[in-house]
N, C-alpha and C positions, 0 to 999 in steps of 0.2 A: 459418917455416912449421914446424910441429912434429906428429907425429903420435902419439900416447901409446894404446899397443895391449897388450894385455895381456886376462889373463880376469877374471869379475867379482869383486870384493872388492878391487880395487888400488891404490883412493884416484884413481881417474884424474879423476871429476869432481869431486874434492874441489880439485885440484890447479888444473883447468883454472878452477872459481871464485875462487880465490886469486890466480890469475895475473892474470884479468878486474879484480879489485875493484883490483889495483895500477896500474892504467893509470886514464887520465884518462875513459875513454870505453871501453864494449864490448857485444858483443851476443853471446848464446848461446844455441843452441838445441836443445831439449830432444824427445825422441821422444813424448811424451805430453803433454797439458794438465795432468795431475797431478802431474809432476815438474817441470815448470816452476813450478807454483804454490809447490810446496814449497821450490825454491830461491831464487824470490822473497820469498815471506816470512823465509826465512834471512838474504837480505843487508837485508831493509826492518829484521830485528832489529840488524842492525851498522850501517848505515848512514843510516837515517830513510827513510819513504816518501816524500820528495821526491827521493833521486837516484835512485829505481831505477825503471822503466814495467815493465808486464805486458802481453803482446801474444800472445793465442791466439785461435782463430777462435771463440770464444765470449763473451772477456773481455778487457777492454782497461782498462787503468787506468794513463793517462797524463799525469805531472804537467807542469807548465809546464817544467822543463828537465831532465830526466833524465839522467843519465852513465851506466847501463846500461840493457841492457834485457835481461829474461828471457823467453823467447818458445817456440813450439813450430817446430819445422823447415821448419812450410811457413809460418807467420806471420812469420819472418824481414824484418825491414826493409832488403833488400838496396840499396835506395835511399838509405842510410844511411852518412855515411864516419865510421867509429869507427875506434880505437887498435888494439883487439883483437876477432878472431871465433873462436866455439869451436861445434862440432856433434860432438853425443854421439850414441854409437852407432853411429859411421859406415859399420858392416858392413850397415845397414841398405839398402846401396844397392843390395845383392841381395834387397831383399823385391820380391814382384812387383806388389804394390800401389801400396805409397809409396816405392819404391827411387829412380823417376826424382826425385823433388825431393831426396832426401840426396843423388844424384849432381849433379845441378845445380847444390849447396853445396858438392861435393868440389871440382869444376872451376870454380866462380866466386867462391863466397863467401872475400875475403880481408880482413885488418885491415888498417891503416895501419902498424902496429909489428908483428903477431904475428898467425898461425893458429895456431889447434888443433883437431887430430879425433883423438877421443877413442873407442876402439872394440875389437872383438875382432882377434885377430892373422889369422884368416879372410882379411882384407881386404889383408893387407900384400903380395903380389906384383902386384897390380893398381893399389895406391895405388904403389908403386915407378915403373911403367912409365906412369899418369896423372898423378902429382906428382911427380915423380923429384927436384924442388927439396924437399921435405916430407924431417926429420930426424926418424927414427925413434927413437923414447925405448920400449924392452920394461918393462913392469913387472911385476911378480912378486906371486901372489896372497900376503895374509899371514897367511892359515891354509890349511889342507888340506882337501880334500874328498874322502870317501872312500864306499864302497859297500858297502850294510850286506843287501841281496840284498831278498827279497818277507818283508813282514810282515801282519799282519793288521789291518785298520782298529780294534780292540778295542785290539792290543798296540802301536799307534804310541805312541812315547814324547811327553811335553809338549814345546810349542814347535815342532811339526811343523805342514806346510803338505801336504796333498793337493792332487795337479793332475788336472785332469779335462779333456775337450773336447769338453765338450757339456754346454747349461744343464740338462739332464734329468737326467744324471751325474750332477752338480754338486750339485743338489738333493737326489738320493737318499745321498750319503755324506754330506752334511752333516745330513741325518736320523739316519742311522745312528749320526753320532758324535754328534748329540743325547743319542739316547736311552741310548748305552752312555758316553758322556763326558761327559757335561754341556752342551755347548755348542759352536759352531764361529761363526768368520766366515766370511763368502762375499764372495769379490773376483770379479766379472766384468766382461768388458771393456764391457758394455754399461751397467753403473752409469754413472749420474753422478760428478763426480770427487766432489761434496759426501757422496755416498753410500758410495761407495769411501773415502774417507779416515774417514767415520763406522766403516765396519766394520774397519779396520785399526786404529783408533783402540782397537779392542772388544779385540783381540787383543792389541797393544802394550802397553796399561795392567794386561793381565793378569786380563781379566774370562775371557776363554777362552783356553783353551790350545792351541788348533788352528784351524786355517785351511783352506778348502776354496775353489779358485780355479781359472781357467781359466790357461792360459799368459800372461795378463793379468799376472801376478806376475813373470814374467821380463826385463821390462823396467825395472829402475833401481829399482822399488819398496825400499826401505830399512826391512827388519824384522828382529826377533831370534828370524830361524826358524834351529832348530838340525837341522832334519833336512825333506828334501823325499821324499814319495812319490808317485809316478807311477801313477795309476788305468790307465794306457794309456799307448800311444806311438804311437797311429794321431789324424790327427786331419783335420778337412776344410778345407781350404788357399782355400775359394772357387769351384774347381773339381771337386774330386773328392776322397775320402780316400786319405792317404797316409801312409806312416812318418815319424816324426820324425827327422832328420838329429843325427847326434852331438853337432853344435853346439849345436842346438836344445836338445837335452837338456841340455849344458853350459850353457849361459846360463839356464835356468829350474833347474837344479841348484844354479847357483852363488848363488841367493839363501839356502842355508844357511851357515851360519858367515860371521858379520860382522866384518868388523877380526882380534883376533887369537884369534878362537873357532874353532875347527874345527867343519866342518859335515859331516853326512852325507845320501846318498841310498840311494834305493831305490823298489823296487816295492810294490802293495798285492797281496794273494793272488789279487786278481783278475786281475791281470797276468802277461802273461808276464816271465819272466825277463830283464834286459837279455844281450845276449850279449856275450861276456868283451871283445871286441875294442871293440865300444863303452864300455865300464865303464873299460877303460886308458884312452882316448882321452879321456873326461870326467875322469877322475881327475888325467893328465898335463896337460890342457887342450891337448889335439893335437887338431887338428879339419883338415878337408880345407879347404883354400883356396879364395875363389872364383872361377871360371874367369872369370866375366860379373858384370855390374851392370846394371841397367835404368837406360833412357836416355828422354828425352821430349823433342823439342826446343822450346826456349824462344823461340825466336827467330819470333812467330807474324806468321801476315799476315792483318788485319783488313778486307780489302777485301770481302770478301762469304764468308758461311759456306760456300760449298764452299771455298773458298781457305783459311779457318780449318782446316776438316777436312783438307784436304791439306797445310797447315802442320803440324799434329800427329802426320801419319804419315810427316814425312819420315823414310828412313832415318838412321842414326847414324852419325859420320864416323869409326868407329874398331870394328874387331872385338872388342872388349873390352865394348865397349857392346850391349846387346841391346834391341830394341822391348818398351817395358813395357807390362803386361796393360794393354788399354781401362780406362779409370779410370771413376769415375762420370760426373765434367765432360765426359768426352769422350763418354759413351753419351747422356748428355742432349742434347748439343748435336747428335750424330746423329741422332737422332729429330727433335728440335726442326727441322733443318734441311730435313727432308720436310713441314714445316707449310707450306703455301702464305701461310695468313696471316704466321705467325713471318717468313718469306722477304720478304711485301712489306714486311715493315717495316726489316727489318736489310738495310738497301742502301748504307748508308756505313759507312764503317771506326767513327765513333763510335758507330754501333746497333749493328754486330758487336760492337766490345768490351763494351758492354753485354750484349749476349747471353752474350758468354763468361763476364762476373764471374755472370750472373746461374745459367748453368749449372754454374758452382763452387758453390753454396750445397750443403751438407753434407747427404745423408742420413742422420743418426744410426742410423736405424731397420733401415737396409739390408735387408730385406726386403718392403718396399710399394713396390717400383721405379713400375708404374704410378701410383700416389699422389702421390709424388714429382713424376715427370716432368709430372703435373698441376700439382702447385703449385707448381713453376718456369713452366711456359707460364703462368700466370696472372700471376705476378708480375712477368713480361717484356712482357704486353700491358696492365696495369696502368701499368705506368711510361710506357707510350708513347703511352696515352691519358689520364694526367693527369699531364702537363706533367714527365715525371719523379719523380713522387712516388706512392707507395703510399697510397692512400684510408687514413685512419686509422681511420672506422666499419669497413671491411674490416680491418685488422690487429687493430682492438679485437675483431670476431666469431673473428676466427681465434685469438686467444690465449686469450679465454675460452671459450673449448668445452674447454682442455685444462686450467683450473682446475678440478679435481674430483680427490677423494680417494679416489674410492669405486672398488672391485676388489681383483683379487689381487696380488701380485708381478708377474707377467708383464705384467695389464696398467698398471700402475704405470709397470715399466720403459719398456712403447712410449709412455705419455705421457711421459714424461721426455725420452724419444728425440727426439720431437714438437716439445716446448719448446727442445728445446736447437739445434735447426735455426732454432727462431725466434729466440735467444738469437744465435744467428751474423748473423741478418737486422737486429735492430735496431741490430747496431754499424756498419752502413751509414748514414753520414751523409748522401751524397748519394741516399738514396732515402727517407728519413724526416724530415720537419721539426723533429720533435722526439725526437729518438735518445734522448738522456737518459733522457725519460720510459720508452719502450718499455722500454727496457735493464734499467729497476731494476722494470716491471712483467714480463717474464717472467724477470727473474732470481727475482724474490720467487716466483713462482710454481714456478721449477724447485726453489730451495731446499725449500721447502714440501713439494713432491711427494718430495723426495729425502730429507726428514725423514721422512715419512711410511714411503717405502720402506724407510730403515732401521729403523725400528720394528718394521713387519711382519716382515721378514729375522730381527732379534732376538728376537721373542715366536716365530718357526715354527723357526729352528733354534739358541736359546741357552736353557738351562734354569738357572739362577745357582746354584738348589739342587743339584743335581746336578752341576755343575763344582764344588762345594763338597768333596761327598763324595769326587768324585775325587780333589782334592789332598789329603783327610786321608788318604784310602786310602795313594795313592802316598807319603806320607809314614809310613808305616806305624802310624800313630794308630788305636785302636780308636773305632770310634763308638758311640755313646749312645742307647740302644735300651728302650722301655717299650710296655705296654698300659695304656691308659686306662681306667678303671670304664665307658664306653659302650664299649670295644671297637676305640676307635683307634690303630693303631699308630704308634707316634712314634719316628722317628731324629732324632738330632741338633734335637730341637725341630721337626722339620717330618713332616706329616701324609706318610706312604707305603703305606698299606693299612688296613685295617678288619677286625674278623672278623665272620661272619656267620654267627651261631651258634657252631659249632666249627671252622668253616671259614675259613681267612685269605684274602682276597681283594686283593692287593697291586695297587698303584697301578702304571701304565707304566713308569713310573723305577725301581721298583724289581725290576721284574721285568728290565730292561735293564740293571741292574746289581748284580753280583755280592757286592758289599760291600755294598750297603744290604739284598740279601736276605739275606744271611749274617747283619747285625745285628738283622733281623727276625726272623726264626730263632729267633737265640737267647732276643729276650724273649717270643717264643711257648711257647717251651718252659717258660720260668720261669712264663708266667700262664695254662697249661693247666690242669694239676693244680686250682687255684681254678675254672676255670670247670666243669670236670667234676664238681665237689661242688655247684656251682649246679646242674648241671642234676638232680644224683640228688636232690638235695633240695627240686626244685620242686615245686608243687602240680600236680596232673591239668590243672588250667585252663590250665595254661603251655604244654601240648602239643595238638596240632592234626595231622588225619588231611587231607590234600590229597585232591581227588578223582583226582589221576594217582597215591596212592599210596605221596606222600613225607610222612614226619612229620616237623612242624616244631616249633622251640622258639625262642623270639624273632625269631619270623617267618623263620627260614632254615631251610632241610633240613639235618638231621644223621642221618636214615636212610630205611629204605624197606622195604615191608612185600615179601615174598615168600612161594612157595607154601608152607605146613607139611604138618600130618599133617590137614586137614580143612579145608573151604573157609571156616568160622565160625573157624579156629584157625591164621591165618597166622603166618609168622616174619617175623623181622627182621632186616633187613641192614644195619649200621652203614657211612656212606658212608666212603670212603678218605679216612683223614685221617693225614700222617706225625710229626703232632703228638703223636698218642695210643699210650701203651705197650697191651700186653694185657691190664693187670688193668683198665684205665682204659676197654676198650671191652666187658670182660667185663659191668664195673660199669652200666656205660650202656645195655647189652643187655638186662641185669635188669631196669634201671627202665624201659625202653621197653616190654618184653614186660609187666610188670606194668601199666603202663596201658593198652596195646591189648587185652589182657582184659578189664579192665573198662569199655574205651571199646564193646567190639562188644558186650557183657553187657547196655549200657545202650539199645542199640539192638535190640537181638534177646531182650531179656530175655523177654518174655511167650512166648516159641515155646520156651527152654531150660526156663523156669521149668515150663512143663506136663509137660516130658518127666522134668524131677525132681520131681514131683508125685506120681510111682508110678502113673501110668497103665499101663492094661496092653491087651493084646488088641491088638483092630482101631484103637482110637483111637490106642496107640502109635506100631503099625506107621505109620500116616497121618503123625504126626508125626516120624518119624524121616526121610519122603519130604521134609516140610515144610521139616525142618533142610539135608537136602541139596540143596534147590532154593531156598534161603535164604527162605523166606516163602511160595512155590506150589509146587502140583505138578500138572501136565495130569489130568483126572478119569481119562483113558483109562489114565495110568499105575497108578492105585490102582483102578481099578474092581472089582476084587473085594474089597477093605477096604470100600468105599463101600456095597456091595450088603450087605455082612454089618454093616454100622452098627447098625441098629435105633432104635428112637427114644433110647434111652436113651443111645447113642455120640451122636448127633446134636447131641442136649442138651448132650453135655459140650463136645462140638467150639464150641456157637452160644456155651456160657457161657465157653468161654477165648479167645475173640472172631476164631473161625476160622470162613469161610463154605466151605458145600460148592455150587459156583456151577454153572452150565450147562457150562464148560468146563472147570473146575480147582477144586483145593481151593486156599484161598490165607487169608492175614491180611493184611486191610484195613488194620491200622495199620502194615504195611510197604510199602503205595503211595504214600507222599506223597513229593513231587522229592527229598530228602535221603536217606531211604532207597533211593529205586531208584539214586540215583548210588552208593551206599555197595555196594548189591548189583553192579553191573556191576563195578566194581572189583576187590570180592571174587571174583567168577566170572572174571575177567579171571586176577586172579593166581593162582587155583587151576588154571588151565590153561594157564599160562605164554603166555595170547595177546595180541594188541595191543588195548589199551581201542577200541573202536570210537568213533568222532568223531560223538557225537550229544550233542547240547543239550536235554535233558530241563528242562521248565519246568512250572511250577504251572499254566498254562492250557490245556496242550496234553494229550492223552489218548491221543492217534490220531500215530502216524510212519510214515514208507514203511520196510516191511518189509528193502527192498533194503539198507538200511544196516548191517544186522547178520545173523547168522548165527538159526535158528530156537531153536537152545538158548539164545543170550543172550537171544533176548526174551522166553522163560519163565523165564529165571533171576532178569528184571527185574520181572516180574507182569506180563506182554502177552501174548497170543494174534495169532497170525497168518492172515488172511485173504486170500488173494492177493496184493497190493499192499500189503496195510498189515497195521500191528501195533496192536491195542487194547488198551489196560492194561484187567485185569480188573474192576477195578470198575465202570468206566463202560460194558463189555460187559455187565454185570450190568442195569444202568439201563436198557441199548439192549432187553434181552432180556425184562426185565420191562414195558416199554412195547409191545411187541408183541406180549406174549402180552395185554394189556390190550385193545389195538386188536382183534386177534382175537376176542374174545367177542362183536363186534356183527358179525362177519364180513370180509369181504374189505374191505381198505382202501389207498389209494392212499397211496405214501413222501409225507411231507410236508416241509416245510423246518424244520422243528421237530426232526422223527426225524434229518436231514441234521445238523443242529446238533448233536446229543446225539451222534450218533456221528464228527462230525468230518469227515466227507468227503463224496464226490458220489454220485451213482446208481449209476455204475458201481462203485464203491469199495463202497457200500450193499451193493450186490446180493452182494457175495461175502460180507459179511457174515450176510446174512440166511440166506444158501443155506448158510454153514458151521454154521449153528443150527438147524437143518433145515426151515426154509421155504420154500413154495414161491413161485416169481414168474411173473409175466406181466407183457409191458409192451403196453400198448395205444396209442391216440392223446392219451389223457390223461395218460398217466404210467406207472409203476412200481407193480404191484400185488402186495399181500404175500397169501399165504392159508397156512392152518393146516391147512384139512382134507386128509384123506388122498384118494389117485386113488382114483376109484369104479372097483369092482369092472365088468371086463368082462363078466359077465353080467346085468348091469344093464340091464333090461326097459322101457319104458315108465313108468319111475319106481317099477317092482316086483321082486322079490328071486324068482326060482323057488324052488322048496322045496329043493333041494340045494345051492344057492348061500346062501340063509337058514340052513340049518343049519352050513354051512362058515364064513360069516361070523361065528355065534354062539360057534363054537366058540374061534376065533381072538379075539375078545374076552375070552372067560373065561382065556386067557392072562395071565403077568404083562406088566404094563408096562414097556418099556425104560425105566430109571431115568435114562438119556441123553436121551431123546426129550424133543420139547417137551410131550407130553403128560404127562408123569410131573412135569415141572414147574409145569403146569396142576393136575395133581391135588393138587402139595403145596402151591400156593397157595391152595386150595380147603378142603384140610385144614386153613390155619391159621387160616381164615377162622370 
């Protein structure tokens, strides 16, 4: 009996495999199904498929007459006599969950000729006491392992593995590496062996240079890792979060540096640096020895469920052995033993033994305890109600519902974990009549889902293009870059962004990689002069002013308007651009200023042309007010000028298309939707005010006045009446309609009138009142009146002589030009 003890990378497993193949028969147990499969394939390559068997919880490949058995430790056929037996990672006797299985092998697994136990030196003292006959063989590591301290994830060397202790943290780090270094393989304990192998192959074959994993990589996975970086040193052990021991850190860090290649380990910037004492222990492979190992009684009593539970809880025979944490099979038995229907069935040793075998069905999902207990209970009942067989239609329905590729990574991992449980069940030849069929079906589903999961992991966390850029950069090569005629930026033949006008829009990959961004910038500086020249030489119709003040060229923003010397003469602000020099900015600003001046002149030309036509006096004063008001001015503001206009002045304004309205003097041609939007923009720019969020459209002339200030409404050609803002041209139509109706006396407000004003009766009341009309409401509706109030001195339809003279004197006074009567008189005169 030999115990081969030492740190990682000492050739322990290689020695044991070599020794076993030197015997006529042998069994070797590994801690992981993945490792068992890897070494099985190795022996198949050397000796052929007929010479070796593979036995794991989920997979059995047993030829007619195998000489050697490669197994997981739990699946080792201990009833088989062979010349050689070996157990790998024997220090896992100290594992709270699986330790009792390894302890059982340590105490009872023996080859007829030779027995090997391979593992860490931490088990040496206990091994000397428990197996004193074992000859201990110390092995030295082939290469050195040294600590390099903290490093940013973006600064990790190629061929690095980052170790984290939660799935979410693994995903976050993998995404960071994908953005910054091109991609990473992902290894989780929850992955199926097929998916895990595929991810490891990505790394081993050099498609990616990084791996992000849980501590699943610490157990015997042979990879070409040069550096191991810990993203943390605290893990949840099934009961509580705790710090990793120096031995656990050493086991994981030992993945770095295989055979004669030296390895390094450290932490990421987000983790606390390792303590000096721990670093020294890991580098020297000097760890605290195990004081106890876990044990569970293997001599079970199957006379009843209660006696089986009692035998499981039997105390250990030695002080070095401590009770194992309650395993899943023990917990399942505890629950089912409290179920009266189960107890009524398990009344003899055979039924109790079968109950125990059912309880040992593994739950690979780990977090669905209730669901797993229901499955175990159902299987036991079906076996006993169907002559010891599981009904094929029920098995088919259970497996079929897992045959779905939809969902994300987490959903697929849950589904794979469930089908792995069924893969285990299908290997029970005493439960299923056609085990070969069900094994193949479960294996096919697991393989297909595993392949889909691998593809999704690769799609999410691997960018082969960025990985190529990263390698070329690390090799010191310059990346080739150029800008196409369509403004697409190409680096090393790959699209990494595009030009939107003069602005570079990088892809996410370019933003995450400084080398790609540097190559892109170099190409942009070469190309920018040509694009600036294209802009300067462009026709006026190549530019556009958006309703939020942006100047667009080739449908992209290149500048914005800002407050200038007057409301009709705003200035231009070129958008920030690192690729433009001062001269280019000045050239662009000059070109856009010329365009903007012409653009505004085209829209407000009739108004500015009248000013330039040499008008004088009152008319010129009104025109200045109209320019400042962007095409309209309240009549109240220019009342003295309007009163002094005279017939000639009014004729001049009418000839220029300007209307002297009831409430404002305005330019009707500046009241279409596009002009109003432009007026709103110019008003907000001139006042450095936020542009009100109002959707002007062709069908609306009335808007809620609360949406903006009265000043805004006036600047955009509206007048405010209470809660409403009415466009000036529509206001004139409403007013003229009311005047025509008033010639026939008082009248009711009709739907026609309300439709013209685009409001209800309450809103129309505010408009009518603002126009100088009187209103009264009776049972039939709202009545409009034009007549003035009757003087108080009126008696029986007659006026007293004093009152009559006073009334005549009032009529001789000039009519208020802003009153309804003045408008009525104006209409009469026109006729």
